[in-house]
C-alpha positions as CSV (number, residue, x, y, z in Angstrom):
1,M,14.6,-3.8,-14.5
2,R,14.0,-5.1,-11.0
3,L,12.5,-8.2,-10.0
4,G,9.7,-8.6,-7.4
5,M,7.6,-11.5,-6.3
6,F,3.8,-10.9,-5.2
7,M,2.1,-13.6,-2.8
8,M,-1.5,-13.1,-3.1
9,S,-1.1,-15.9,-1.9
10,L,-3.4,-18.0,-4.0
11,H,-3.8,-21.8,-2.8
12,D,-6.1,-24.6,-3.4
13,P,-8.7,-24.0,-0.4
14,N,-8.8,-27.8,0.2
15,R,-5.3,-27.8,1.3
16,D,-4.2,-27.5,4.9
17,N,-3.6,-23.7,5.9
18,H,-0.4,-24.5,8.0
19,T,1.2,-26.3,5.1
20,V,0.6,-23.5,2.8
21,L,1.5,-20.8,5.0
22,L,5.1,-22.6,5.4
23,E,5.3,-22.9,1.8
24,D,4.8,-19.1,1.3
25,V,7.7,-18.7,3.7
26,E,9.6,-20.9,1.7
27,I,9.0,-19.1,-1.6
28,A,10.0,-15.9,0.1
29,Q,13.3,-17.4,1.3
30,H,14.0,-18.7,-2.1
31,C,13.4,-15.3,-3.4
32,E,16.0,-13.8,-1.1
33,E,18.5,-16.5,-2.4
34,L,17.9,-15.8,-6.0
35,G,18.3,-11.9,-5.3
36,F,14.8,-10.8,-5.9
37,D,14.6,-7.1,-5.2
38,E,11.2,-7.1,-3.5
39,F,8.7,-9.4,-1.7
40,W,4.8,-8.4,-1.7
41,I,2.3,-10.2,0.5
42,G,-1.5,-9.6,0.4
43,E,-3.9,-9.4,3.0
44,H,-7.4,-11.3,3.4
45,Y,-9.2,-12.3,6.3
46,T,-12.0,-14.5,5.0
47,A,-10.3,-16.7,2.3
48,S,-8.7,-20.0,2.7
49,S,-8.0,-19.6,-1.1
50,E,-5.8,-16.5,0.0
51,P,-5.0,-17.2,3.7
52,C,-2.8,-14.2,4.8
53,P,-4.7,-11.9,7.3
54,A,-1.8,-10.4,8.6
55,P,0.9,-9.2,6.0
56,M,2.8,-7.4,8.6
57,I,3.1,-10.4,10.8
58,F,4.1,-12.5,7.8
59,L,6.9,-10.0,7.0
60,A,8.2,-9.6,10.5
61,N,8.6,-13.6,10.3
62,L,10.9,-12.9,7.4
63,L,13.1,-10.3,9.0
64,G,15.6,-12.9,10.4
65,R,15.2,-15.0,7.1
66,T,16.2,-12.4,4.6
67,R,18.7,-9.4,4.5
68,K,18.6,-7.7,1.4
69,M,15.0,-7.9,-0.2
70,K,12.5,-5.2,0.1
71,L,9.7,-6.6,2.1
72,C,6.2,-4.8,1.0
73,T,2.7,-5.0,2.4
74,G,0.5,-5.6,-0.7
75,V,-1.5,-4.3,0.7
76,V,-2.9,-3.3,4.2
77,N,-6.7,-2.7,3.6
78,L,-7.0,0.5,5.4
79,P,-10.9,0.6,6.2
80,Q,-10.4,-2.4,8.1
81,Q,-8.1,-1.3,10.9
82,H,-7.8,1.8,13.3
83,P,-5.4,4.1,11.6
84,A,-3.3,4.9,14.9
85,T,-2.9,0.9,15.0
86,V,-1.7,0.9,11.5
87,A,0.8,3.7,12.0
88,A,2.3,2.1,15.2
89,H,2.7,-1.4,13.5
90,I,4.2,-0.1,10.3
91,A,6.5,2.3,12.1
92,Y,7.6,-0.8,14.2
93,L,8.3,-2.9,11.4
94,D,10.0,-0.2,9.6
95,H,12.5,-0.1,12.4
96,L,12.9,-4.0,12.7
97,S,13.7,-4.0,9.1
98,E,16.0,-1.1,9.1
99,G,14.2,0.6,6.3
100,R,13.5,-2.4,3.9
101,L,9.7,-1.8,4.2
102,I,7.5,-0.6,1.4
103,F,3.9,0.3,2.7
104,G,1.4,-0.8,0.4
105,I,-2.3,0.4,1.1
106,G,-5.6,-0.3,-0.3
107,P,-9.5,0.1,0.2
108,G,-10.0,-3.7,0.3
109,G,-11.6,-5.5,-2.4
110,L,-12.5,-9.2,-1.4
111,G,-16.4,-9.6,-0.8
112,S,-16.5,-11.6,2.2
113,D,-14.0,-9.4,3.9
114,L,-16.0,-6.1,3.1
115,E,-19.0,-7.9,4.4
116,M,-17.5,-8.8,7.8
117,Y,-16.2,-5.4,8.4
118,G,-19.3,-3.9,6.9
119,A,-17.6,-1.8,4.2
120,T,-19.4,-3.0,1.1
121,D,-19.9,0.7,-0.4
122,P,-16.7,1.5,-2.7
123,K,-17.1,5.0,-2.4
124,V,-17.1,5.0,1.2
125,R,-14.2,2.7,1.3
126,S,-12.1,5.1,-0.9
127,R,-13.2,7.6,1.5
128,M,-12.0,5.6,4.5
129,M,-8.6,4.7,2.7
130,M,-7.7,8.4,2.3
131,E,-8.8,9.5,5.6
132,S,-6.8,6.7,7.1
133,I,-3.4,7.4,5.3
134,D,-3.8,11.0,6.0
135,I,-4.3,10.4,9.6
136,I,-1.3,7.9,9.5
137,L,1.0,10.6,7.8
138,K,0.1,13.1,10.6
139,L,0.6,10.6,13.5
140,W,4.2,10.0,11.9
141,Q,4.8,13.9,11.5
142,M,3.4,15.4,14.8
143,N,3.7,14.8,18.7
144,A,1.1,14.7,21.1
145,P,-1.1,16.5,22.5
146,F,-3.5,16.0,19.4
147,E,-7.0,15.4,18.5
148,I,-8.2,14.0,15.4
149,N,-11.8,14.7,13.9
150,G,-12.3,12.8,10.8
151,E,-15.4,11.4,9.0
152,F,-14.9,7.9,10.2
153,W,-12.2,8.1,13.0
154,R,-12.3,10.5,16.0
155,F,-9.6,10.2,18.7
156,A,-7.4,12.2,20.7
157,L,-4.2,12.1,22.9
158,K,-4.1,15.1,25.2
159,D,-4.9,14.3,29.0
160,M,-2.4,11.4,29.5
161,V,0.8,13.1,27.8
162,L,3.5,12.8,30.5
163,D,6.7,13.7,29.1
164,R,8.6,13.0,32.2
165,Y,7.8,9.3,32.0
166,G,7.8,9.0,28.3
167,V,3.8,8.4,28.2
168,G,1.9,9.6,25.3
169,V,4.5,9.2,22.8
170,T,3.5,7.7,19.4
171,V,6.0,5.6,17.2
172,K,7.6,7.4,14.3
173,P,9.1,5.1,11.4
174,Y,12.9,4.4,10.7
175,Q,12.6,5.9,7.2
176,R,12.4,9.6,7.0
177,P,9.8,11.0,6.5
178,H,8.1,7.7,6.2
179,P,8.4,4.3,4.5
180,P,7.3,4.6,0.6
181,I,3.7,4.3,0.2
182,A,2.3,2.0,-2.8
183,L,-1.1,2.0,-4.4
184,P,-2.2,-1.0,-6.6
185,A,-4.9,-0.8,-9.2
186,M,-7.1,-3.2,-11.0
187,S,-9.2,-1.1,-13.3
188,P,-8.4,0.3,-16.6
189,Y,-8.1,4.2,-16.3
190,S,-8.0,3.8,-12.8
191,G,-8.6,7.0,-10.6
192,T,-6.5,5.1,-7.9
193,M,-3.5,5.7,-10.2
194,K,-4.2,9.3,-10.6
195,I,-4.2,9.5,-6.8
196,A,-0.8,7.9,-6.6
197,G,0.7,10.3,-9.0
198,A,-0.8,13.2,-7.2
199,R,0.3,12.1,-3.9
200,G,3.8,10.7,-4.9
201,W,3.1,7.1,-4.3
202,I,4.3,4.1,-6.0
203,P,1.8,2.8,-8.8
204,V,1.5,-0.9,-9.0
205,S,-0.4,-2.5,-11.8
206,S,-2.0,-6.0,-11.1
207,N,-1.0,-9.0,-12.8
208,L,-4.4,-10.1,-13.6
209,I,-5.1,-7.2,-16.2
210,P,-4.0,-7.0,-19.9
211,A,-1.3,-4.9,-21.4
212,W,-3.8,-2.2,-22.6
213,S,-5.2,-1.8,-19.1
214,A,-2.0,-1.4,-17.7
215,K,-0.9,1.2,-20.1
216,S,-4.1,3.3,-19.5
217,Q,-3.2,3.1,-15.7
218,W,-0.2,4.6,-16.2
219,G,-1.6,7.5,-18.2
220,K,-3.7,8.3,-15.3
221,Y,-0.6,8.2,-13.2
222,V,0.9,10.8,-15.4
223,E,-2.1,12.8,-15.0
224,G,-1.8,12.8,-11.2
225,C,1.9,13.7,-11.4
226,A,1.0,16.7,-13.6
227,E,-1.3,18.0,-10.9
228,R,1.8,18.3,-8.7
229,G,3.6,20.0,-11.4
230,I,6.3,17.2,-11.7
231,Q,7.3,14.8,-14.4
232,A,6.4,11.1,-13.8
233,D,9.2,8.7,-13.4
234,P,8.4,5.4,-15.0
235,E,11.4,3.6,-12.9
236,I,8.8,3.8,-10.0
237,W,6.1,1.8,-11.6
238,R,5.5,-1.8,-10.6
239,V,4.0,-4.1,-13.1
240,G,2.6,-7.5,-12.4
241,R,2.8,-10.5,-14.5
242,T,2.0,-14.1,-14.3
243,V,5.1,-16.0,-15.5
244,L,6.3,-19.7,-16.2
245,V,9.9,-20.2,-17.2
246,T,11.0,-23.7,-18.5
247,E,14.0,-25.1,-19.9
248,T,12.3,-25.4,-23.4
249,D,9.3,-24.0,-25.0
250,K,8.2,-27.6,-25.7
251,E,8.5,-28.4,-21.9
252,A,6.2,-25.5,-21.1
253,Q,3.8,-26.6,-23.9
254,A,3.7,-30.2,-22.6
255,Y,3.3,-29.1,-19.0
256,L,0.3,-26.6,-20.0
257,K,-1.5,-29.7,-21.6
258,R,-1.5,-31.6,-18.1
259,P,-5.0,-31.6,-16.6
260,D,-3.4,-30.9,-13.2
261,H,-0.9,-28.0,-14.3
262,L,-0.9,-25.0,-11.7
263,F,-2.4,-22.4,-14.1
264,H,-5.6,-24.4,-14.5
265,Y,-6.8,-23.8,-10.9
266,Y,-5.2,-20.1,-10.9
267,Y,-7.1,-19.0,-13.9
268,D,-10.1,-20.9,-13.1
269,H,-10.3,-19.3,-9.6
270,M,-9.7,-15.9,-11.0
271,Y,-12.0,-16.0,-13.9
272,G,-14.8,-17.4,-11.5
273,L,-14.3,-14.7,-9.0
274,L,-13.9,-11.8,-11.1
275,G,-16.9,-13.0,-13.1
276,H,-18.8,-13.2,-9.9
277,G,-17.7,-9.4,-9.3
278,K,-18.9,-8.6,-12.7
279,I,-15.8,-7.1,-13.8
280,L,-14.6,-9.7,-16.5
281,D,-14.4,-6.4,-19.1
282,S,-11.5,-5.1,-17.0
283,I,-9.3,-8.1,-18.0
284,T,-10.3,-8.8,-21.7
285,P,-7.2,-9.1,-24.3
286,T,-8.4,-6.0,-25.9
287,K,-10.8,-3.1,-24.9
288,G,-14.2,-4.0,-26.0
289,F,-13.6,-7.7,-26.5
290,P,-16.8,-9.6,-26.7
291,L,-17.6,-11.2,-23.3
292,S,-19.5,-13.9,-25.0
293,E,-16.2,-15.0,-26.5
294,F,-14.0,-14.5,-23.4
295,T,-13.4,-17.9,-21.8
296,R,-11.1,-19.1,-19.1
297,E,-8.9,-20.4,-21.8
298,V,-8.8,-17.2,-23.6
299,Y,-7.8,-15.6,-20.3
300,Q,-4.7,-17.7,-19.7
301,D,-3.6,-17.7,-23.3
302,D,-3.6,-13.8,-23.3
303,N,-2.4,-13.2,-19.6
304,L,0.2,-16.0,-19.0
305,I,4.1,-15.3,-20.0
306,C,5.5,-18.9,-20.3
307,G,8.1,-20.7,-22.3
308,S,12.1,-20.9,-22.5
309,P,14.1,-18.1,-21.1
310,D,14.4,-16.7,-24.8
311,T,10.9,-17.0,-25.3
312,V,10.0,-15.3,-22.0
313,V,12.5,-12.4,-22.7
314,T,11.0,-11.7,-25.9
315,K,7.4,-11.5,-24.6
316,L,8.7,-9.3,-21.7
317,L,10.0,-7.1,-24.1
318,E,6.9,-7.2,-26.1
319,L,5.0,-6.2,-22.8
320,R,7.6,-3.3,-22.2
321,E,6.7,-2.1,-25.8
322,A,3.0,-2.5,-25.2
323,V,2.6,-0.7,-21.9
324,G,5.8,1.4,-21.7
325,H,8.9,1.8,-19.6
326,F,8.5,0.4,-16.2
327,G,11.0,-0.2,-13.4
328,T,9.9,-3.4,-11.7
329,L,8.5,-6.6,-12.8
330,V,6.4,-8.4,-10.2
331,I,5.6,-11.9,-10.8
332,V,2.7,-13.5,-8.8
333,G,3.4,-16.5,-6.6
334,L,1.7,-19.7,-7.4
335,E,0.4,-22.9,-5.9
336,Y,3.4,-24.7,-4.6
337,Q,2.3,-28.2,-4.9
338,D,4.5,-28.7,-7.9
339,R,7.6,-27.4,-6.2
340,R,10.0,-28.5,-8.9
341,I,8.3,-26.5,-11.6
342,V,7.9,-23.5,-9.4
343,R,11.3,-23.2,-8.0
344,N,12.9,-23.9,-11.6
345,S,10.8,-21.1,-13.0
346,M,12.0,-19.0,-10.2
347,R,15.6,-19.8,-10.9
348,L,15.5,-19.4,-14.6
349,L,13.7,-16.2,-14.3
350,A,16.4,-14.8,-11.9
351,E,19.4,-16.2,-13.5
352,E,18.7,-16.5,-17.1
353,V,15.7,-14.0,-18.0
354,M,16.5,-11.0,-16.0
355,P,20.0,-10.7,-17.1
356,R,19.0,-11.2,-20.8
357,L,16.1,-8.8,-20.3
358,R,18.3,-6.1,-18.7
359,A,20.9,-6.3,-21.3
360,A,18.4,-6.1,-24.2
361,I,16.7,-2.9,-22.3
362,A,20.2,-1.5,-22.2
363,R,20.8,-1.9,-25.9
364,Q,17.5,-0.6,-26.8
365,Q,18.2,2.7,-24.7
366,A,21.7,3.3,-25.9
367,A,20.3,3.0,-29.5
368,Q,17.8,5.8,-28.9
């Protein structure tokens, strides 16, 4: 079981943008120090609550601050950029990271971003994403001269190809044939997961969803793999969770009784945002759970994994039992105002929870 960090990054929109940006950098560096395997960073152009309009620039800033951790876009929203630009930037970042890059892609999902870029139709966005990634893969495989004639992007490089001067040459990635491609999903029984399986991409299940929904997503991924005639490997699956580890269960309980605890804002924000998008039914504790009874408090109680290292290990094993075998636990990054709580939680997770979790999984596998 590997460990990753996903920075949405969700912050109080009233806080100074520069301050929270540097806090996100500090969290990334702390992940490296603690031995996290992966660091993911999101992309939003129009949200002071999630202020990261350029995940590739953020990851580039980490190149000299990290050495081992995989650096992952989570995600690049492909309908919002020209595929030739994305292809060049990702290839360049792959070289600079010397192959530590994972290329997470998506169609975009934040309403204000979609409005600004004129991509509000979800079916159109999905087609744009697939056309874009297909163009990107072509650009990484072929040399000019070429001509691209898609539904959304049409361009060519034919007349200004001057081999003698190295003009008309596109950048190819460091990793061959290209960086691993990852595709996240939010909805139960997601067709996106089936696409990921059919294309050989990494499936990523959101931390925002309940166990039943994540399990349904893996089922769709398996279907996609079956279309390619291969067996799905659960080690490739990333499952997101929201986790707080404290020294004792009593400390966790006391912290969550505080009116200013980190998760009050986090779940209030996500419950309100997903409610505005009319998709609360995708995050309820059980399928068909009455929305009239589904409150922010119910969401937090069901979604948050918290407590002492022993308690968190038990809950993570229960999660694995509920959703099935997965290879990487990706925890979500939190507001960093309470630095002591967040840093201690990360330390306990990396140094105490993960070794115990791995040992427990090894014992289970040996007994099978």
